[in-house]
matplotlib code that plots the C-alpha trace (Angstrom):
import matplotlib.pyplot as plt

x = [-28.6, -26.5, -23.4, -24.5, -21.0, -19.6, -20.0, -21.5, -19.1, -18.4, -20.5, -18.5, -16.9, -18.3, -16.3, -15.5, -15.9, -12.4, -13.1, -16.2, -14.2, -11.4, -13.9, -15.6, -12.4, -10.6, -13.5, -13.3, -9.5, -9.7, -12.3, -10.1, -7.1, -8.9, -10.3, -6.9, -4.6, -6.5, -5.1, -1.5, -2.3, -3.6, -0.4, 1.6, -0.4, 0.0, 3.7, 4.0, 1.9, 1.8, 3.4, 7.1, 7.5, 4.0, 5.0, 8.3, 7.8, 5.2, 4.5, 3.9, 1.4, -0.4, -0.5, -1.6, -4.2, -5.9, -5.6, -7.0, -9.4, -10.2, -9.3, -11.8, -9.7, -7.3, -10.1, -10.6, -11.0, -11.8, -15.2, -13.6, -11.5, -14.1, -16.6, -14.1, -11.9, -14.3, -13.9, -10.2, -9.2, -11.6, -9.9, -6.5, -6.8, -8.8, -6.2, -3.5, -5.2, -5.6, -2.0, -0.7, -2.6, -1.1, 2.5, 2.3, -0.2, 1.0, -0.2, 3.2, 4.9, 8.5, 9.0, 10.1, 6.9, 4.9, 6.6, 5.7, 2.1, 2.0, 3.3, 0.7, -2.1, -0.8, -1.0, -4.6, -5.4, -4.4, -7.6, -9.6, -6.9, -6.1, -9.4, -10.1, -6.8, -7.1, -10.4, -9.0, -5.9, -7.9, -10.0, -6.9, -5.4, -8.1, -7.1, -10.4, -11.0, -14.3, -13.8, -13.4, -15.6, -17.3, -16.5, -19.5, -18.5, -14.9, -15.9, -18.4, -15.9, -13.1, -15.5, -17.0, -13.6, -11.4, -13.4, -12.3, -8.6, -7.4, -9.9, -11.2, -8.2, -5.5, -2.3, -3.3, 0.0, 2.1, -0.3, 0.4, 4.2, 3.9, 1.7, 3.9, 7.0, 4.8, 2.8, 5.8, 7.2, 3.9, 3.2, 6.8, 7.4, 4.2, 4.8, 8.5, 7.6, 4.6, 6.6, 9.3, 6.7, 5.2, 8.5, 8.8, 5.2, 3.7, 1.7, -1.9, -3.3, -0.8, -1.3, -3.0, 0.1, 2.2, -0.3, -0.2, 3.6, 3.6, 1.1, 3.1, 6.2, 4.4, 3.1, 6.6, 8.0, 5.2, 6.4, 10.1, 9.6, 7.8, 7.8, 9.3, 6.6, 3.9, 5.2, 4.9, 1.4, 0.2, 1.5, 0.1, -3.3, -3.5, -2.3, -4.7, -4.0, -3.3, 0.3, 1.3, 1.2, 4.0, 6.5, 6.0, 2.3, 1.6, 3.4, 6.5, 5.4, 6.7, 10.4, 9.7, 7.9, 10.7, 13.3, 11.1, 10.8, 14.6, 15.2, 12.9, 14.3, 17.0, 16.8, 15.5, 12.3, 11.4, 10.9, 8.8, 6.1, 7.9, 7.8, 4.0, 3.7, 5.9, 4.1, 0.8, 2.0, 2.4, -1.1, -2.9, -1.4, -1.6, -5.3, -5.7, -4.1, -5.7, -9.1, -8.6, -7.2, -9.8, -12.7, -11.5, -11.0, -14.5, -16.2, -14.2, -14.7, -18.5, -18.9, -20.6, -19.3]
y = [75.9, 73.7, 75.2, 75.3, 76.2, 72.9, 70.2, 66.9, 64.1, 61.7, 58.5, 55.5, 53.6, 50.3, 47.3, 45.3, 41.5, 40.7, 37.0, 37.8, 40.5, 38.0, 35.4, 37.7, 39.4, 36.0, 34.7, 37.7, 37.4, 33.6, 34.0, 36.5, 34.2, 31.3, 33.5, 35.0, 32.0, 28.9, 28.6, 28.7, 26.3, 23.8, 24.0, 23.6, 20.5, 18.9, 19.6, 17.8, 14.8, 14.1, 10.8, 11.2, 12.5, 13.7, 17.3, 19.1, 22.2, 24.6, 26.2, 22.7, 21.9, 25.2, 24.6, 20.9, 21.5, 24.4, 22.5, 19.2, 20.2, 23.9, 27.0, 26.2, 23.2, 25.6, 26.1, 22.4, 21.8, 25.5, 24.6, 22.7, 25.6, 28.2, 26.5, 25.6, 28.7, 30.8, 28.2, 27.7, 31.3, 32.2, 29.6, 30.7, 34.4, 33.7, 31.2, 33.7, 36.5, 34.1, 32.9, 36.5, 37.0, 33.8, 34.7, 38.2, 40.2, 43.3, 44.0, 45.0, 41.7, 41.2, 39.5, 36.3, 36.4, 36.9, 33.9, 31.7, 32.9, 32.1, 28.6, 28.0, 29.2, 27.0, 23.9, 24.7, 25.5, 22.0, 20.4, 22.2, 22.8, 19.1, 17.8, 21.0, 20.7, 16.9, 17.2, 20.1, 18.1, 15.0, 17.2, 18.8, 15.3, 14.4, 15.0, 15.2, 11.5, 9.6, 8.6, 12.1, 12.7, 15.8, 17.1, 15.4, 12.0, 12.5, 13.2, 10.3, 7.8, 8.8, 8.4, 5.1, 3.5, 4.8, 6.4, 9.4, 8.9, 7.4, 9.1, 12.5, 13.3, 11.7, 13.6, 15.4, 15.0, 16.2, 19.1, 20.0, 19.7, 21.8, 24.5, 25.3, 26.6, 27.9, 30.3, 31.3, 32.5, 33.9, 36.2, 37.1, 38.1, 40.1, 41.9, 42.6, 44.3, 46.1, 47.5, 48.7, 50.6, 52.0, 53.3, 55.2, 56.3, 56.4, 53.6, 54.5, 54.4, 52.7, 52.9, 49.9, 49.1, 48.7, 46.1, 44.3, 44.2, 43.1, 40.3, 39.2, 39.0, 36.9, 34.5, 34.0, 33.3, 30.8, 28.6, 29.0, 27.8, 24.6, 23.6, 20.0, 19.1, 20.4, 18.0, 15.2, 16.2, 16.4, 13.0, 11.4, 12.9, 12.0, 8.4, 5.5, 4.1, 5.8, 5.7, 2.9, 4.0, 4.2, 6.7, 9.9, 10.6, 8.1, 10.5, 8.4, 8.2, 11.8, 10.7, 7.6, 9.8, 12.3, 9.6, 8.1, 11.4, 11.9, 8.4, 9.1, 12.4, 13.7, 16.6, 18.8, 16.8, 18.2, 21.6, 20.6, 23.2, 25.8, 28.4, 28.5, 28.4, 31.6, 33.3, 32.5, 33.4, 37.1, 38.0, 35.4, 36.4, 40.1, 39.7, 37.7, 40.3, 43.3, 41.7, 40.9, 44.3, 46.4, 44.3, 44.6, 48.3, 48.7, 46.7, 48.4, 52.0, 51.5, 49.6, 46.7, 44.0]
z = [43.5, 41.2, 39.5, 35.9, 34.7, 35.8, 33.1, 34.2, 34.9, 32.0, 32.2, 33.4, 30.6, 29.8, 31.0, 27.9, 27.7, 26.5, 25.8, 23.6, 21.8, 21.1, 19.9, 17.4, 16.2, 15.8, 13.7, 11.3, 11.0, 10.4, 7.6, 5.8, 6.2, 4.5, 1.6, 0.9, 1.4, 0.2, -3.4, -2.2, 0.6, -1.9, -3.8, -0.6, 0.4, -3.0, -3.0, 0.4, -0.4, -4.1, -5.3, -6.2, -9.8, -10.2, -10.3, -11.2, -9.1, -7.6, -11.0, -12.5, -9.7, -10.5, -14.2, -14.1, -11.4, -13.3, -16.7, -15.5, -12.7, -13.4, -11.4, -8.6, -7.7, -6.0, -3.5, -2.7, 1.0, 1.7, 3.2, 6.1, 7.4, 6.4, 8.6, 11.3, 11.2, 13.3, 16.1, 15.4, 15.4, 18.1, 20.3, 19.2, 20.0, 23.2, 24.3, 23.5, 25.5, 28.4, 28.1, 28.1, 31.4, 32.8, 31.8, 33.3, 35.2, 33.3, 29.7, 28.4, 27.8, 26.6, 23.3, 25.2, 27.2, 24.0, 22.5, 25.5, 25.4, 21.7, 22.3, 25.0, 22.7, 19.9, 22.1, 23.0, 19.4, 18.2, 19.5, 16.8, 14.2, 13.9, 12.5, 10.5, 8.7, 8.3, 6.4, 4.3, 3.4, 2.5, 0.2, -1.4, -1.9, -4.4, -8.0, -9.9, -10.3, -10.3, -6.7, -5.3, -2.2, -0.9, 2.5, 4.2, 2.7, 3.8, 7.4, 7.6, 6.1, 8.5, 11.4, 10.2, 9.3, 12.0, 14.8, 16.8, 17.7, 14.4, 12.2, 13.3, 15.4, 13.2, 13.4, 16.7, 18.4, 15.5, 15.3, 18.9, 18.4, 15.3, 16.8, 19.8, 17.9, 15.0, 17.2, 19.2, 15.9, 14.7, 17.7, 18.4, 14.8, 14.7, 18.0, 17.2, 13.9, 15.3, 18.2, 15.8, 13.8, 17.0, 18.0, 14.8, 14.2, 17.6, 19.2, 18.3, 15.8, 13.5, 9.8, 8.2, 6.1, 9.3, 10.6, 7.2, 7.3, 10.9, 10.2, 7.1, 9.2, 11.8, 9.0, 7.6, 11.1, 11.6, 8.7, 9.3, 12.9, 12.1, 8.4, 8.5, 11.2, 8.8, 6.1, 8.6, 9.6, 6.0, 5.2, 8.3, 7.8, 4.2, 4.6, 3.9, 7.4, 10.7, 12.0, 14.4, 18.0, 20.4, 21.8, 23.7, 24.1, 21.3, 19.0, 18.4, 14.8, 14.3, 14.4, 12.2, 9.6, 9.6, 9.0, 6.2, 4.4, 4.6, 3.2, 0.3, -0.8, 1.5, 3.9, 1.1, 1.1, 4.5, 2.9, -0.1, -0.6, 1.5, -1.4, -1.7, 2.1, 2.4, -0.5, 1.2, 4.7, 4.0, 2.6, 4.7, 8.0, 7.2, 6.5, 9.8, 12.0, 10.2, 10.4, 14.1, 15.1, 13.1, 14.4, 18.0, 17.7, 16.1, 18.9, 21.7, 20.5, 20.0, 23.3, 21.4, 23.8]

ax = plt.figure().add_subplot(projection="3d")
ax.plot(x, y, z, "-o")
ax.set_aspect("equal")
plt.show()
């Protein structure tokens, strides 16, 4: 006769599909990043690429853009990352998860190991980030004239005139070089801050504001680690012609472009647009990480995937 006083054993916990969870959670985080950060990203891109003397400062860019093109001009180019960000962030967070497992078989990585995994994820992420950002930048580089193109026309003209390498993937190698230090800083900054909060408040569950702060720190570290390379990337991707090839992995143009920027405006010109980038980084990265973490927790706790 069975012992009715003994409770039945708990059902075995479902084995989660980590890759699928990272794909879905990364998509949610990426969409929030675009929605929160696009206006300041437009100001950043125009500061980097506008003809010399067109604007005085970031506030002047904002004022003139809204006055001449309307407030929706701040969202120019949003369609490209909004469509592509699901794929980009899904690849990023999936590559980061895989890189963590390659760096160490143990889940508790040191900050140095987190940085290495972040750099590996950034290099993988460039294959999608490069064309998505290139189309966004070419949309943001239009100033409301009669010849402005819609996204579909921009894509088709780049393909028709320049093909895959010099058109769709223009700026790929500088994107790779930018993404490695950028995501080393991004993930290391996030994890360092999050662990500091965990040491004070306990690891689980952390208050939402601590995740927001940790994400904001990661976003600021991202830009501080790579900003001059982002200026180079924006100029290369917006130029009327592709850069001449040569040098390391056909990326020798990076050094030439850096020297050209310094000749035009001094070392300071390598940091044009940094202010809106840092202002954007805090809310955009915070939204990214919170969206990712909350979505992952929701899926895991309800055994959805």
